[in-house]
C-alpha positions in Angstrom: 0.0 -0.1 -0.1 3.1 2.4 0.9 4.3 1.9 -2.9 0.9 3.1 -4.2 0.9 6.1 -2.2 4.6 7.1 -3.2 3.3 6.4 -6.4 0.7 8.9 -6.6 2.7 11.4 -4.5 5.6 11.2 -7.2 3.1 11.4 -10.0 1.4 14.8 -8.3 4.9 16.3 -7.9 5.8 15.6 -11.7 2.6 17.3 -12.7 3.3 19.9 -10.7 7.0 20.5 -11.2 8.0 19.1 -14.3 5.2 19.4 -17.1 4.7 22.3 -19.0 1.5 23.4 -19.3 -0.5 25.6 -22.1 -1.1 29.1 -20.8 -4.9 29.7 -20.1 -5.5 32.4 -22.7 -3.7 30.1 -25.5 -5.5 26.9 -24.2 -9.1 28.8 -24.3 -8.3 30.2 -28.0 -7.4 26.7 -28.9 -10.8 25.5 -27.5 -12.5 27.6 -29.4 -10.9 26.9 -32.5 -11.5 22.8 -32.2 -15.5 23.6 -31.5 -15.7 25.8 -34.6 -13.7 23.2 -36.8 -16.1 20.2 -34.9 -19.1 22.6 -35.9 -18.0 22.8 -39.5 -17.1 19.4 -40.2 -20.5 17.6 -38.2 -22.3 20.0 -41.2 -20.7 19.1 -43.9 -20.7 15.4 -43.1 -25.1 16.1 -42.4 -25.2 17.9 -45.5 -23.3 15.2 -47.7 -25.4 12.8 -45.8 -28.7 14.7 -46.7 -27.7 14.8 -50.2 -26.5 11.4 -50.8 -29.5 10.1 -49.2 -31.7 11.9 -51.2 -29.8 10.8 -54.4 -30.1 6.9 -53.3 -33.5 7.4 -52.8 -34.3 9.1 -56.4 -32.5 6.4 -57.4 -34.5 3.3 -55.8 -37.7 5.2 -56.9 -36.3 5.4 -60.7 -35.6 1.4 -60.4 -38.7 0.6 -58.7 
């Protein structure tokens, strides 16, 4: 049990002293960029799905 506690303490120590964290302002900017591109990409996929669904629907209406 002692080794687990030491591992956790060492992990927190390393996170606190040795990890370089992104500044808060840059992190917020990057989160906004990722959100915008995620929304745009999801809209593009939705649009392509809608168009392809209609194309397939028209195709099956023609062959019936």
